[in-house]
C-alpha positions, 0 to 999 in steps of 0.5 A: 914343595919340599925341595923348593921351600928351605928347612930351617927348622928340623925339629919342633920342641923345647930344643928349638933352635931358634928360641933365643931369637924369639927370647932375646934377640933384637928382632922383630919375628912371629910364627903362625899356624896353618889358620893364622894363629900365632903360636910364636913371638918374639919378645922384641916384637911384642914389646914393639906393639906394646903387648906382652908376649903371652897377650899375643900368642893364641890369637890371629896376626891379623887381628893386629893390622889396621882394616885396610892391612887385615883386608889386603892379608886376607884375600891376597897375602895369606892365599899366596903365603899358604900356596907357595911357602913365601912372601917378600917385603910386604907393606903392612900396617899393624896397630900398636896397643896404644892405637898408634900404627906402626908400618912394616915390611914383612917377609916369611917362609914356611916350614913343613915337616917330612910328609910335606905337611905345613908346621908353622911360618917364620916372619921377619919384619923391618920398621918401616917408619922412618922410609915411609916418613921420608917417602910422604915428605918427597911426595910431599915436595913433588905435589907442590912442585906440580902444583907451582907449576900448574898455578903458573901454567894457569896464570899464564893461559888465563892472562892471555885470555883475559887480555883477549876479552879487555882488549876487544871490550876496549874497543867496542867501548870507545866506538860501539859503531866500529865497523869491526864489531862483531869480530871484536864481540866474536873473539871476547867470546871465543877467549871467553869460552876457551877460559871456560874449557880451561877451567873444565880440563883443570877440574878434570885433571883435579878429578872435580868435575861434574861427570853425568855417566850414561851407558854406552857401547865404546864401539859406537863412540870409536865409529863416529871418531872414525868418520871424523878422523878420516876428514880431519888428518892429512891423506898420509895418516893411513886409518885402521879401527878395529871394534871388539865383537861382543863388547861389554857396555860402560858406565861413562861421561859421553861428552868428556869421553869424546874430549879425552879421545880427540885429546888423544887423536890430535896428539897422534896427529902432531906425532906423524907430521910426515905420516904413518898409521893411526890405529883405534882398538877396542876390547873386553879385558879382565884385570886381576889382582896380579896386575894391579899389584904389579902397578901403582894405580888406583884400581880394582880387579874386575872386568873392564872395557879397553879403548886403545889408540896407537900411531907409529909417529915420534914417540917418547923416551923414558924421562918423557913418558914419565911425565906425559900425565903432568899438567902444563907438561908438553912435548910439543913446541912453545905454543902448539900446546898447553900441556893440559890434554893429557893430564885432563884424561888421566883425571877423567880416568881416574874420576871414572874409576878407571885407569889409562896407561902409556906405552912409547918408544922414541921412532917406533910410535906411542900407544894409549889404553884407556880402562872404563869399568863394565856397568852393572846394567846392560840396559841402554840409556837414552841419550838422544837430544829431546826436542823441548817445547815451550808452550805454557812455560812463557809467563812463569816465575823464576826466582834467581838467587846470585850474589854477583850482580853482574852475573845475576843480570846476564842470568836474567837477561837470558831468561827474560828471552824466553818470556820468563818473569825473573825475580832477582835476589842477591842472597840466600837470605834475601831469597828466603824473605821472598818466599815467605813474604808469598812469593810462589816461583815456579822454579829456583835457580841458585848459586851455591856458595853466598854471603849470608847465612843461607847457601844455595843448598840450605835455601833449597831446603827451607824452600822445599818446607814451603813448596814441596814439589819446587824444582831447583837449578844449581848454577856455580862455579863450584866443581862437586855434586857433594854440596848439593845433597842434603835434606829436601834435595830431589834427584830432579835437581839440576847443577850447571856450572860457570860459565854456561851458555844461555843455550845450556841455561835455557835448556835446563830450565825449560826440561825442569819446567815441563817436567813439573807440569808432566802428570805423576 
């Protein structure tokens, strides 16, 4: 080690050649011993932190870091420094005596004695405040540019969908008995479904989608996708699927996983108009701290299940590759893609606490690797459809709370098809008056955000005090689950996002009512 480490101090003592730097030079520097304790601090550095040198010496250097920087230093940087004898350009956030944060870049080398024993360090720091401020401004500008593009793309796509809905409804209004009425209705419904799907893609991109993760085997998903792709892909695309043996289980939302995989597969197909080879692969991987340090990603070290999709298509250059996950950015011709597919996959992976990596080269092809964290339990969740029984449900009472009258009427009609008695309320306050005056519903269906003093979660809480066993179905456009957590809210309650299909609504209502009647 002695041959590899610069010996910049030959002697320790009163004749320390660096003493003038510590006492007079305008340099941010300090020295720590083998236990991380400060043994020397430059006067300039002490003043920058708002302390005297005497207040700093004898205390561990990590005591003056923010909690995040302290963990980074303790877990990664200091072990690396004591092992190798040097670190370079480490970003730390120090805390001044007045509580303000001071960002710095630190480099340090170690001094050793003749027996290669560690003696002390010399760490030099540079104030990084201005650089961080400029970077933050640049990031804000880029974020606003991305939002501008997102808003424009959403407005374009939604206006097209609304034009379809409005046009077909106008046809029906003009002549309800038109021979093409079925076509008008189907076209409007399809546009409405596409609008709902676009909203879901936006929520997933923004990491606000409501996930329903279960423990699954990725090999099963890939095997099903293989069968589907072989039927849908052209014959000039050769298929190869390699499933890893002993694959760990992962906790994933299966519906969004299939949507993400189909997005990637569709892109792979479009990238090979003249044919080629498509490969899907799964395997176990371990991501260590070194990998995390070299990637600008929000991911923790640990065990992951990797799903890779590779094609031998047109590929992308570096400029396109850098933008591939941006919303409404597409390499396809106009009209061939919305540019939301991969941004949705990106958001889904981040929300699933995983990551996605893209590799591509023009004329060679592309590979997308999805990394899912391993599930904490090996227990299999039963994701098979349950057969719902309508026996005993007919005639039960549902209190429906929705401030939009037209939405409320649609929901009420859908519920009445199951012979349910529906009591409507236009606000949380009106619904609560129904309850305190004697209404005892079997189920409460409520919006989350409504006019008046009682919102959905508060209404549910008050209703619990009157009927502790009441089940609640939240149904709204609000995307996050955080809003429906609170006192009296039970785990068996459900949350649907508008627009929801009649089938999905009825299924959840029947499940809640049947569970309510189950023993225990």
